[in-house]
C-alpha positions as CSV (number, residue, x, y, z in Angstrom):
1,M,0.0,0.1,0.1
2,R,2.7,2.3,0.6
3,V,4.3,1.8,-2.7
4,G,1.2,2.5,-4.3
5,R,0.6,5.8,-2.5
6,D,4.1,6.8,-3.3
7,F,3.5,6.0,-7.2
8,F,0.2,8.2,-6.7
9,R,2.0,11.4,-5.4
10,I,4.7,11.1,-8.2
11,G,1.9,10.7,-10.7
12,V,0.1,14.0,-9.2
13,L,3.6,15.9,-9.1
14,A,4.2,15.2,-12.7
15,A,0.8,16.0,-13.9
16,V,1.3,19.6,-12.0
17,V,4.5,20.1,-13.7
18,A,3.0,19.2,-17.3
19,V,0.4,21.6,-16.8
20,S,2.5,24.4,-15.8
21,S,4.7,23.5,-18.7
22,L,1.7,24.1,-21.2
23,L,0.6,27.2,-19.6
24,L,2.6,30.1,-21.0
25,G,5.9,28.0,-21.1
26,A,5.8,28.6,-17.1
27,Q,7.3,32.1,-17.1
28,T,7.9,35.5,-18.9
29,P,11.0,36.0,-21.0
30,A,13.4,38.7,-20.0
31,Q,12.3,41.2,-17.4
32,H,10.1,43.9,-18.9
33,R,6.6,45.6,-17.8
34,T,3.9,43.7,-19.4
35,R,0.1,43.0,-18.7
36,L,-1.1,39.9,-16.8
37,Y,-4.6,39.6,-17.8
38,L,-7.5,38.1,-15.6
39,K,-10.5,36.5,-17.2
40,D,-12.9,39.4,-15.8
41,G,-10.6,41.7,-18.4
42,S,-8.7,43.4,-15.8
43,Y,-4.9,43.3,-15.6
44,Q,-2.0,43.8,-13.7
45,I,1.1,45.3,-14.8
46,V,4.1,43.2,-13.9
47,L,7.9,43.0,-14.3
48,S,7.9,39.0,-14.6
49,Y,5.5,36.1,-13.7
50,T,5.8,32.4,-13.4
51,V,3.2,29.4,-12.9
52,A,3.8,27.7,-9.6
53,G,1.7,24.8,-9.1
54,S,-2.0,26.1,-8.5
55,V,-0.9,29.9,-8.6
56,V,0.8,32.5,-10.9
57,R,3.8,34.2,-8.9
58,F,4.3,37.7,-10.5
59,V,6.5,40.7,-9.6
60,S,4.3,43.7,-9.5
61,A,5.5,47.0,-11.5
62,E,2.9,49.2,-9.8
63,R,3.8,48.2,-6.2
64,D,7.4,48.9,-6.2
65,G,8.7,45.1,-6.9
66,Q,6.6,43.2,-4.6
67,T,5.9,39.7,-5.0
68,E,2.4,38.6,-5.2
69,E,0.4,35.5,-6.3
70,I,-3.1,34.9,-8.1
71,P,-4.7,31.4,-8.7
72,V,-4.2,30.1,-12.1
73,G,-8.0,29.7,-12.6
74,L,-8.1,33.3,-12.6
75,I,-5.6,34.2,-15.6
76,D,-6.6,34.4,-19.2
77,F,-3.4,33.3,-20.6
78,E,-4.4,33.6,-24.3
79,A,-5.1,37.5,-23.8
80,T,-1.7,38.0,-22.0
81,K,0.3,36.1,-24.4
82,R,-1.9,38.1,-27.3
83,W,-1.0,41.3,-25.9
84,E,2.8,40.4,-25.5
85,Q,2.9,39.3,-29.2
86,Q,1.4,42.7,-30.2
87,H,3.7,44.8,-28.2
88,F,6.9,42.9,-28.0
89,P,7.1,41.1,-31.4
90,A,10.8,40.5,-31.4
91,A,10.6,38.8,-27.8
92,N,11.7,35.3,-29.1
93,G,14.4,36.9,-31.2
94,A,17.8,38.3,-30.0
95,A,18.3,38.6,-26.3
96,A,16.9,42.1,-25.2
97,Q,19.3,44.7,-24.0
98,G,18.1,45.6,-20.6
99,P,14.5,45.9,-19.6
100,R,11.9,47.1,-22.3
101,I,9.2,49.6,-21.1
102,D,6.2,49.7,-23.6
103,P,5.4,53.4,-24.1
104,E,1.7,52.9,-23.4
105,L,2.6,51.3,-20.0
106,A,5.4,53.9,-19.2
107,Q,2.5,56.8,-20.0
108,E,0.0,55.0,-17.6
109,E,2.5,54.7,-14.9
110,A,3.6,58.4,-15.0
111,E,0.1,59.8,-15.0
112,R,-0.8,57.3,-12.1
113,A,2.3,58.8,-10.1
114,S,1.8,62.5,-11.1
115,R,-1.6,62.3,-9.2
116,T,0.0,61.2,-5.7
117,P,3.8,62.6,-6.1
118,E,6.1,61.9,-3.4
119,V,7.1,65.3,-1.6
120,A,9.1,63.8,1.1
121,H,10.7,60.4,2.1
122,D,7.8,57.7,1.7
123,L,5.4,60.7,2.0
124,R,3.0,61.3,-1.0
125,L,0.2,63.6,-1.7
126,P,-3.2,62.0,-1.6
127,E,-5.9,61.7,-3.9
128,R,-8.6,63.4,-2.4
129,E,-7.6,66.7,-0.6
130,D,-7.2,69.8,-2.4
131,L,-4.8,71.8,-0.6
132,L,-2.0,70.5,2.1
133,A,0.9,72.0,3.9
134,L,4.3,70.2,4.3
135,D,5.0,70.7,8.0
136,T,7.8,68.8,10.2
137,W,6.6,67.5,13.5
138,R,9.4,66.2,15.8
139,G,11.7,65.6,13.1
140,T,8.9,63.7,10.9
141,P,7.6,65.2,7.6
142,E,3.7,65.3,7.6
143,L,1.3,66.5,5.3
144,V,-1.6,68.8,6.7
145,P,-4.9,69.2,4.9
146,L,-6.2,72.7,4.9
147,T,-9.8,73.8,4.6
148,Q,-11.2,76.7,2.5
149,S,-13.3,79.2,4.3
150,D,-15.1,82.5,3.1
151,G,-15.4,83.7,6.8
152,E,-18.6,82.4,7.6
153,L,-17.7,79.2,9.1
154,N,-18.5,77.7,5.5
155,R,-15.5,75.6,5.6
156,Q,-15.1,73.6,2.1
157,T,-12.8,70.8,1.4
158,G,-12.8,71.8,-2.5
159,H,-11.5,74.9,-4.1
160,N,-14.1,77.4,-4.6
161,I,-14.3,80.9,-5.9
162,L,-15.7,83.9,-4.1
163,R,-14.6,86.8,-6.0
164,G,-13.8,90.2,-4.6
165,I,-13.0,93.4,-6.6
166,L,-10.3,95.6,-5.1
167,N,-10.1,99.2,-5.5
168,P,-6.5,100.0,-5.7
169,M,-7.6,103.8,-4.9
170,A,-9.1,102.9,-1.6
171,S,-7.7,103.0,1.7
172,K,-6.6,99.7,3.7
173,H,-10.0,98.1,4.9
174,Q,-11.2,94.5,6.1
175,I,-12.1,92.2,3.2
176,V,-12.3,88.7,5.2
177,V,-13.3,88.0,8.7
178,I,-12.2,84.4,9.9
179,K,-14.2,83.1,13.1
180,G,-11.8,82.3,16.0
181,E,-8.7,83.5,17.1
182,R,-6.6,80.7,16.1
183,S,-6.6,78.4,13.2
184,Q,-7.4,74.6,13.7
185,V,-4.2,74.1,11.7
186,Q,-0.9,75.2,13.4
187,L,2.6,74.4,11.5
188,H,5.7,74.1,13.0
189,V,8.0,75.4,10.3
190,D,8.6,79.0,9.1
191,R,8.5,78.3,5.6
192,P,6.0,75.8,4.9
193,T,5.6,74.3,1.1
194,L,1.8,74.2,0.3
195,Y,0.4,71.9,-2.4
196,L,-2.7,72.9,-4.2
197,R,-4.4,70.5,-6.7
198,V,-5.3,72.1,-10.1
199,G,-6.6,70.8,-13.4
200,D,-9.1,68.4,-11.9
201,P,-11.9,67.7,-14.3
202,A,-14.3,67.0,-11.6
203,Y,-14.0,70.4,-10.0
204,G,-17.4,71.5,-8.7
205,G,-16.9,74.7,-7.4
206,H,-19.0,77.7,-7.3
207,A,-18.4,81.6,-8.3
208,L,-19.6,84.5,-6.7
209,T,-18.7,88.0,-7.7
210,V,-18.7,90.7,-4.9
211,D,-17.8,94.4,-4.4
212,T,-15.7,94.4,-1.1
213,H,-17.0,97.9,-0.4
214,G,-20.7,96.9,-1.0
215,S,-23.3,94.3,0.3
216,N,-24.3,93.3,-3.5
217,T,-23.6,89.9,-4.7
218,Q,-24.1,88.3,-8.0
219,P,-23.9,84.6,-8.4
220,G,-21.7,83.7,-11.2
221,K,-21.2,80.5,-13.3
222,G,-19.2,77.8,-11.4
223,D,-15.9,77.9,-13.0
224,A,-12.4,76.8,-12.2
225,P,-9.7,79.0,-10.9
226,P,-7.7,80.6,-13.6
227,E,-4.5,78.9,-14.6
228,D,-2.4,82.1,-14.1
229,S,-3.5,82.9,-10.4
230,R,-1.1,84.2,-8.3
231,Y,-0.8,83.3,-4.2
232,V,0.2,85.5,-1.4
233,I,0.0,84.7,2.5
234,V,-1.3,87.5,4.4
235,R,-0.8,87.7,8.1
236,T,-4.2,88.5,9.8
237,D,-5.0,90.8,12.5
238,V,-6.4,88.7,15.7
239,R,-9.0,90.5,17.5
240,Q,-11.6,89.2,20.0
241,G,-13.1,86.1,18.4
242,A,-11.8,86.6,15.0
243,R,-9.0,87.0,12.5
244,V,-9.2,90.0,9.9
245,V,-7.7,89.9,6.8
246,A,-6.9,93.2,5.3
247,S,-6.9,94.5,1.6
248,F,-3.7,95.1,-0.2
249,D,-2.5,96.6,-3.6
250,T,-2.3,93.7,-6.1
251,G,-0.6,96.2,-8.5
252,L,2.6,96.3,-6.4
253,L,2.9,92.4,-6.1
254,G,5.9,91.2,-8.0
255,G,7.4,94.6,-7.6
256,N,10.5,95.5,-5.5
257,G,8.6,96.9,-2.7
258,R,7.0,95.1,0.3
259,Q,3.6,95.5,1.6
260,E,3.1,95.1,5.4
261,D,1.6,91.7,6.5
262,V,1.7,90.5,2.8
263,V,4.2,87.5,1.9
264,E,4.8,86.9,-1.8
265,T,5.2,83.4,-3.1
266,N,7.0,81.3,-5.6
267,T,5.0,78.8,-7.5
268,E,5.6,75.7,-9.6
269,L,3.4,73.3,-11.6
270,L,4.5,69.8,-10.9
271,P,4.8,67.1,-13.8
272,G,1.6,65.9,-15.1
273,G,-0.2,69.4,-14.1
274,H,-2.1,68.1,-11.2
275,W,-0.4,69.9,-8.3
276,R,0.9,73.5,-7.8
277,K,3.8,74.0,-5.4
278,I,3.5,77.2,-3.7
279,V,6.6,78.4,-1.4
280,P,6.6,81.8,0.7
281,R,9.5,83.9,-0.6
282,E,10.4,84.7,3.3
283,S,10.0,83.2,6.6
284,L,6.7,83.5,8.6
285,L,6.6,84.9,12.0
286,I,4.7,83.2,14.7
287,G,1.3,84.1,14.2
288,E,-1.8,83.6,12.3
289,Y,-2.0,83.6,8.2
290,A,-4.2,83.0,5.3
291,L,-3.4,82.0,2.0
292,M,-5.1,84.0,-0.7
293,E,-5.7,83.7,-4.4
294,V,-4.9,86.6,-6.6
295,L,-7.3,85.9,-9.6
296,S,-6.2,89.1,-11.7
297,D,-4.9,93.0,-11.1
298,R,-8.5,93.8,-9.5
299,E,-9.9,90.4,-8.4
300,I,-9.1,88.3,-5.7
301,N,-10.6,85.1,-4.1
302,L,-12.2,85.7,-0.9
303,G,-12.3,82.3,-0.1
304,V,-9.1,81.5,1.8
305,W,-7.0,78.8,3.6
306,D,-6.2,79.8,7.2
307,F,-3.5,78.3,9.2
308,G,-1.1,79.3,12.0
309,V,2.5,79.1,12.6
310,H,3.8,78.0,16.1
311,P,6.7,75.6,16.6
312,T,5.5,74.4,20.0
313,A,1.8,73.6,19.0
314,P,0.6,70.2,19.4
315,E,0.6,67.7,16.4
316,N,-2.1,68.4,14.0
317,R,-5.0,65.8,14.2
318,D,-5.2,65.1,10.6
319,A,-1.7,65.1,9.6
320,L,-0.8,62.5,7.1
321,R,2.6,60.5,7.8
322,P,5.2,58.7,6.0
323,E,4.3,55.3,5.0
324,P,7.4,53.3,4.7
325,K,7.4,50.6,2.0
326,R,6.6,47.4,3.4
327,A,8.6,43.9,2.8
328,P,6.6,41.8,0.3
329,Q,4.8,38.9,2.0
330,L,3.9,35.8,-0.2
331,E,0.5,34.6,0.1
332,H,-0.5,31.2,-0.7
333,R,-3.8,30.8,-1.8
334,S,-5.8,27.8,-3.0
335,P,-7.4,27.9,-6.6
336,D,-11.2,28.2,-6.6
């Protein structure tokens, strides 16, 4: 009986090896990015794959080279091979010189990376927030979301426009009043880098046009912020129960003169066009501030993003911390 069981085990092992050899020749050729198709029509972008018994083991190109497994029964080998033959017709010819990257796949990966770029080690911008500040808490970089406010506790997570018309001949006056003497966000660095999402086709903001000297408001069409907007950081005047943003002369921006309580910024559009990097040109003193969008020489966005600068403040509640890459863990899954 023992001999019979041994012969049976040998027969099962031989059958598994035979099936593995039939499926795609058991592995991909020289390492390059390709598509491993599933029977539901979806696919994984992989560097290599091999049939190992009842599973297909592959190296993911989307998750930094982690090794993962999928049951053999879920793989569409014909579609996988057909795609490879269309994009790598010379795969069976001369040996490839280094890894090959299909232009279509490279473009997909670049687009995906540009939506969540890395701004510090293991720290990436998220997919859902619209404005974040790069802060440092006890030596660790963090991304802190900022909300937009029009001064009436109407806080929005999106990017909305409330157009205000500034008269350059008028004397200095208040244009935005933010409730509370202290912002919910307190940064610990004096030159925080801000990241503003731009070019979002799903932008659903609204626009209003108001004269900052009058009470008339005229609803406008929902439009996206102008691509040539400028941004300034205004130090607010803290009063009892409120922070006041005062008017300034937009015509002086970009010149050699300096306006009191106004810090100009340098802006840079990150690769892919999804994020704008905003950096103050000078250090910020301890205090309360508002990031303001200058739409044109006479128009500003009265929807501001408020924050404070205080190096001894507690850690921000909603701060995003770095997520170190985890070592790959193999999962042994049984076929369906």
